[in-house]
C-alpha positions as CSV (number, residue, x, y, z in Angstrom):
1,M,13.3,20.2,-17.9
2,T,16.8,17.1,-17.0
3,K,15.5,13.6,-16.5
4,S,16.9,14.2,-12.9
5,N,14.1,16.4,-12.1
6,I,10.9,15.5,-14.5
7,L,9.7,13.5,-10.9
8,T,9.6,16.8,-8.7
9,D,6.5,18.3,-8.6
10,T,5.7,22.0,-8.1
11,F,5.6,21.7,-4.3
12,G,9.2,20.4,-4.6
13,R,8.5,17.0,-3.6
14,K,10.9,14.3,-6.0
15,H,8.6,11.2,-6.5
16,N,11.2,8.5,-6.4
17,Y,9.1,5.5,-5.4
18,L,7.2,4.0,-7.9
19,R,4.3,1.5,-6.6
20,I,3.3,-1.2,-9.7
21,S,-0.2,-3.1,-9.0
22,L,0.6,-6.2,-11.0
23,T,-3.0,-7.7,-11.2
24,E,-6.5,-6.2,-10.6
25,R,-7.2,-9.9,-9.4
26,C,-7.2,-10.9,-5.4
27,N,-7.8,-14.8,-3.7
28,L,-9.3,-12.8,-1.0
29,R,-12.4,-10.1,-0.9
30,C,-11.8,-7.3,1.7
31,T,-14.7,-5.1,2.3
32,Y,-12.6,-2.1,2.3
33,C,-11.0,-2.9,-0.8
34,M,-13.4,-4.9,-3.1
35,P,-16.9,-4.3,-3.6
36,A,-19.5,-6.9,-2.7
37,D,-20.5,-7.4,-6.2
38,G,-16.8,-7.8,-7.3
39,I,-15.6,-5.3,-10.2
40,Q,-15.1,-4.9,-14.0
41,L,-11.9,-6.5,-14.6
42,S,-9.6,-5.0,-17.5
43,P,-9.3,-6.9,-20.8
44,K,-6.1,-9.1,-20.5
45,D,-4.9,-7.4,-23.5
46,H,-5.8,-4.1,-21.6
47,L,-3.0,-5.2,-18.9
48,M,1.0,-4.7,-19.2
49,T,3.0,-7.4,-20.0
50,Y,6.4,-8.3,-18.0
51,E,8.2,-6.4,-20.8
52,E,6.1,-3.8,-20.2
53,I,6.4,-3.7,-17.2
54,Y,9.8,-3.8,-17.1
55,T,10.1,-1.6,-19.7
56,I,8.4,1.4,-18.0
57,A,10.1,0.6,-14.5
58,K,13.2,1.1,-16.1
59,E,12.4,4.5,-17.2
60,F,11.3,5.1,-14.0
61,V,14.5,4.6,-12.7
62,N,16.6,6.6,-14.8
63,M,14.7,9.4,-13.6
64,G,15.3,8.9,-10.5
65,V,13.3,5.9,-8.6
66,T,15.0,4.3,-6.1
67,K,12.2,1.9,-4.6
68,I,9.5,-0.1,-6.4
69,R,6.7,-1.9,-4.7
70,L,4.5,-4.6,-6.2
71,T,0.8,-4.6,-5.1
72,G,-2.2,-5.8,-6.7
73,G,-5.0,-7.2,-6.1
74,E,-2.7,-10.0,-4.9
75,P,0.5,-9.8,-6.7
76,L,1.4,-13.3,-6.5
77,I,-1.4,-14.8,-8.0
78,R,-0.2,-13.2,-11.4
79,K,1.1,-16.7,-13.0
80,D,4.5,-14.6,-14.4
81,A,5.1,-12.9,-10.9
82,A,8.2,-14.3,-10.3
83,L,9.9,-13.3,-13.6
84,I,8.3,-9.7,-12.9
85,M,10.2,-9.9,-9.2
86,E,13.9,-11.3,-11.1
87,K,13.4,-8.5,-14.0
88,L,13.0,-5.3,-12.1
89,S,15.5,-7.2,-9.4
90,S,18.0,-6.5,-12.0
91,L,17.4,-2.6,-11.5
92,P,19.5,-0.7,-9.1
93,V,16.3,-0.2,-6.6
94,Q,14.9,-1.6,-3.5
95,L,12.3,-3.9,-4.4
96,T,9.9,-5.2,-1.8
97,L,6.1,-5.7,-2.1
98,T,2.7,-5.6,-0.5
99,T,0.8,-9.2,-0.2
100,N,-2.1,-10.6,1.9
101,G,0.2,-13.3,2.9
102,V,-2.0,-16.7,1.5
103,I,0.6,-18.0,-0.9
104,V,4.1,-16.0,0.2
105,D,5.7,-20.0,1.4
106,K,5.7,-20.3,-2.1
107,F,8.0,-17.4,-2.7
108,I,10.6,-17.5,-0.1
109,D,13.7,-19.2,-2.3
110,H,11.8,-16.3,-4.9
111,F,12.0,-13.4,-2.5
112,K,15.5,-14.2,-1.4
113,K,17.0,-14.5,-4.9
114,C,15.3,-11.3,-5.9
115,D,17.0,-9.4,-2.7
116,I,13.2,-9.0,-1.3
117,K,14.2,-8.3,2.3
118,T,10.7,-6.6,3.7
119,L,7.5,-7.5,3.0
120,N,4.3,-6.1,4.1
121,V,1.5,-8.4,5.1
122,S,-2.4,-7.4,5.5
123,L,-4.0,-8.5,8.6
124,D,-7.1,-7.0,9.8
125,S,-7.8,-8.9,12.7
126,L,-6.6,-11.5,15.1
127,D,-10.2,-13.4,15.3
128,T,-10.8,-16.1,12.8
129,Q,-14.2,-15.6,12.6
130,K,-13.4,-11.5,11.5
131,N,-10.7,-12.6,9.4
132,K,-13.7,-14.8,7.7
133,E,-16.1,-11.7,7.8
134,I,-14.1,-9.2,6.5
135,T,-12.0,-11.1,3.8
136,R,-15.1,-13.1,3.2
137,R,-12.5,-16.0,3.1
138,S,-11.4,-18.4,5.4
139,Y,-7.3,-18.3,5.3
140,F,-6.4,-16.9,8.4
141,E,-4.3,-19.6,10.1
142,K,-2.6,-19.8,6.9
143,V,-1.7,-16.0,6.8
144,Y,-1.3,-16.1,10.7
145,Q,1.5,-18.9,10.0
146,N,3.6,-17.4,7.3
147,I,3.8,-14.2,8.8
148,I,5.4,-16.0,11.6
149,L,7.7,-18.1,8.6
150,L,8.6,-14.9,7.1
151,V,10.2,-13.9,10.5
152,K,11.6,-17.0,10.8
153,E,13.4,-16.3,7.2
154,G,14.9,-13.3,8.3
155,F,12.9,-10.9,6.5
156,Q,11.5,-7.3,7.6
157,V,7.8,-8.1,8.3
158,K,4.9,-4.8,8.2
159,V,1.5,-5.9,9.2
160,N,-1.0,-4.0,8.2
161,C,-4.2,-3.6,9.8
162,V,-6.9,-1.1,8.6
163,L,-9.2,-0.2,11.6
164,M,-13.0,0.1,11.3
165,K,-14.9,1.5,14.4
166,G,-17.2,-1.2,15.9
167,F,-15.3,-3.9,13.8
168,N,-11.7,-4.5,14.9
169,D,-11.2,-1.6,16.6
170,D,-10.9,-3.3,19.9
171,E,-8.0,-5.2,18.7
172,V,-5.7,-2.6,18.8
173,I,-3.4,-3.4,21.9
174,D,-3.8,-7.8,20.9
175,F,-2.4,-6.3,17.6
176,I,0.4,-4.4,19.5
177,N,1.0,-7.2,21.8
178,L,1.8,-9.0,19.0
179,S,4.9,-7.2,18.6
180,K,6.2,-8.4,21.9
181,N,7.4,-11.6,20.9
182,L,7.8,-11.4,16.9
183,P,10.0,-8.2,15.8
184,V,7.2,-7.2,13.6
185,H,6.1,-3.5,12.8
186,V,2.3,-3.4,13.2
187,R,0.9,-0.8,11.2
188,F,-3.0,0.7,11.6
189,I,-3.8,2.6,8.6
190,E,-7.4,4.8,8.8
191,F,-10.3,3.9,7.2
192,M,-10.2,5.3,3.3
193,P,-12.9,6.2,0.8
194,F,-12.6,4.1,-2.4
195,D,-15.4,3.5,-4.8
196,G,-17.9,0.5,-3.4
197,N,-16.7,0.1,0.4
198,Q,-19.3,1.7,2.1
199,W,-16.9,4.4,3.9
200,N,-18.5,6.8,5.8
201,M,-16.2,9.3,8.2
202,E,-18.4,7.2,11.5
203,R,-16.4,3.9,10.9
204,L,-13.4,5.8,11.0
205,V,-10.8,5.1,13.8
206,S,-8.4,8.6,13.9
207,L,-4.9,8.4,15.2
208,Q,-6.3,10.5,18.3
209,E,-8.3,7.7,19.0
210,I,-5.8,5.0,18.6
211,L,-3.4,7.0,20.6
212,S,-5.8,7.4,23.4
213,K,-6.2,3.5,23.5
214,V,-2.4,3.0,23.2
215,H,-2.4,5.5,26.7
216,S,-5.0,3.6,28.5
217,N,-3.3,0.3,28.1
218,F,0.2,1.3,28.9
219,E,2.5,3.7,31.4
220,K,3.3,6.5,30.0
221,N,7.3,5.7,30.6
222,V,7.2,2.8,28.1
223,I,5.6,4.0,25.3
224,V,8.5,5.4,23.1
225,K,8.2,7.5,20.4
226,L,10.6,6.4,17.2
227,Y,12.0,8.8,14.7
228,D,10.2,8.9,11.6
229,A,12.1,9.9,8.2
230,P,10.9,12.7,5.9
231,N,8.8,10.3,3.5
232,D,7.5,7.9,6.1
233,T,3.9,7.5,5.9
234,T,3.6,6.3,9.6
235,K,3.8,7.5,13.0
236,S,5.9,4.9,15.2
237,Y,5.9,3.7,18.6
238,Q,7.2,1.0,20.6
239,I,6.8,-0.4,23.9
240,K,10.3,-0.7,25.6
241,G,11.3,-4.2,26.1
242,Y,9.1,-5.6,22.7
243,Q,11.0,-7.1,19.9
244,G,8.8,-5.3,17.7
245,T,6.9,-1.8,17.0
246,F,3.4,-0.3,15.6
247,A,2.9,2.6,13.9
248,I,-0.3,4.6,12.4
249,I,-1.2,5.6,8.8
250,S,-3.5,8.1,9.4
251,S,-4.0,9.4,5.6
252,V,-7.6,11.2,6.6
253,T,-6.9,12.5,10.2
254,N,-3.2,13.9,9.6
255,P,-2.4,13.6,6.3
256,F,1.3,13.1,4.9
257,C,1.3,14.8,1.6
258,D,3.9,17.5,2.5
259,G,6.2,14.4,2.5
260,C,4.2,12.2,-0.1
261,N,7.4,10.9,-2.5
262,R,5.1,8.3,-4.2
263,I,3.9,7.7,-8.0
264,R,1.3,4.5,-8.2
265,L,1.4,2.3,-12.0
266,T,-1.7,0.6,-12.3
267,A,-2.4,-3.4,-13.7
268,N,-3.4,-1.4,-17.3
269,G,-0.7,0.6,-17.3
270,Q,-2.3,4.2,-16.0
271,I,-0.1,6.7,-14.1
272,K,-1.9,8.1,-10.3
273,N,-0.3,10.9,-9.1
274,C,-1.8,10.4,-5.7
275,L,-3.8,7.6,-4.0
276,F,-7.0,9.4,-3.9
277,S,-7.1,11.1,-7.3
278,S,-9.8,9.6,-9.9
279,K,-7.4,10.9,-12.7
280,E,-5.3,8.7,-14.8
281,S,-2.6,9.1,-17.0
282,D,-2.1,6.6,-20.0
283,L,1.2,5.2,-20.4
284,L,0.4,1.9,-21.7
285,T,-1.5,3.5,-25.1
286,K,2.0,5.3,-25.6
287,L,4.6,2.7,-25.3
288,R,2.3,0.6,-27.8
289,A,2.2,2.8,-30.1
290,G,6.3,3.3,-29.7
291,E,5.7,7.0,-28.4
292,S,7.8,8.6,-25.4
293,I,6.2,8.0,-22.2
294,I,8.3,10.9,-20.3
295,P,6.2,13.2,-21.2
296,I,2.8,11.4,-19.8
297,I,4.5,11.4,-16.2
298,Q,6.3,14.6,-15.9
299,N,2.2,16.2,-17.0
300,A,1.1,13.7,-13.9
301,V,3.6,14.9,-11.8
302,Q,2.8,18.3,-12.4
303,T,-0.6,18.2,-11.9
304,K,-0.4,16.8,-8.2
305,F,-2.4,18.5,-6.3
306,K,-0.7,19.8,-2.5
307,V,-3.1,17.4,-0.8
308,R,-5.2,14.2,-1.3
309,N,-6.5,15.2,-4.9
310,G,-8.0,18.4,-3.5
311,M,-9.9,16.9,-0.2
312,D,-7.7,19.0,2.4
313,T,-10.6,19.5,5.0
314,L,-12.5,16.6,6.8
315,E,-15.4,18.5,5.4
316,K,-14.5,17.4,1.6
317,F,-14.2,13.8,2.4
318,N,-17.2,13.8,3.8
319,Q,-18.2,14.9,0.5
320,S,-19.3,11.7,-1.9
321,D,-18.5,13.3,-5.2
322,M,-14.8,14.1,-4.1
323,H,-14.0,10.6,-4.0
324,S,-16.3,8.2,-5.7
325,N,-15.7,8.1,-9.4
326,N,-11.9,6.8,-8.0
327,R,-11.6,3.1,-8.8
328,S,-11.8,0.5,-6.2
329,M,-8.8,-0.4,-3.8
330,I,-8.2,-3.7,-5.3
331,A,-8.3,-1.7,-8.7
332,I,-5.3,1.1,-8.0
333,G,-3.0,-1.2,-6.0
334,G,-2.5,0.9,-2.4
């Protein structure tokens, strides 16, 4: 097998999108991401150094990766985050990141220097008190103002909102109206099961339920279905006359696995071939031993399931043993 097709799995999916978690730490404590009592952090010497991140990323780029997203935890709280961005920006890739938005104002110039044009910002409620409840911190106003700042500075901003029934599902229209005068792309994400986040199907707000709310509040002729690229995770829409757009990421009720092109690298150097997979492949140990990491990557790609680590039905999602051995989202990197 040549380097050019190592990242192609047994179902013909080519993985040209690498998501790298820079840290397991965060300055928020979101309920769907982190257990209430926190997580056991990896020892510092088990985490990738910036040189190791660059070395692994460069290997992936040589195999065909064209896009890299930095995640966390909160990637920007890592002390050498700026250096990592600078190193990775030297590679021929589209570089971007997902952030909670709390400190992005400190990195505006650096984003521009590294040619980062698009950022995903997590914001799960437009209500100050609700936001405090879900993040266990009081940063709503700071995040909201930073979203406006990013737009003003010319960045493309995607606002990620995890919907949970009985908590923030009554804010769907409020979020869509956020795109009326702001050119942001609001993305509603179905609540997904991870270790410690108290997931159950009853808290899930499905794609159909979201669309039902949309059709109940807007005339049919103003709801425009937008084009979705082959590897998009979203089903995108726009309200006529609105500057921005909105979309739905339906990982549970309407999976997009057929077009998956993503592979994940955790902060402690483990490859995850699927967000829902509890199985990981250790790259860091091999790298530090001076051995080739290519066979590990190849095996991880070739053993990927066709659909969500084998959870191909909603019934399997309801079986806790199918996902209870996975990490918490904060330790995966999204």
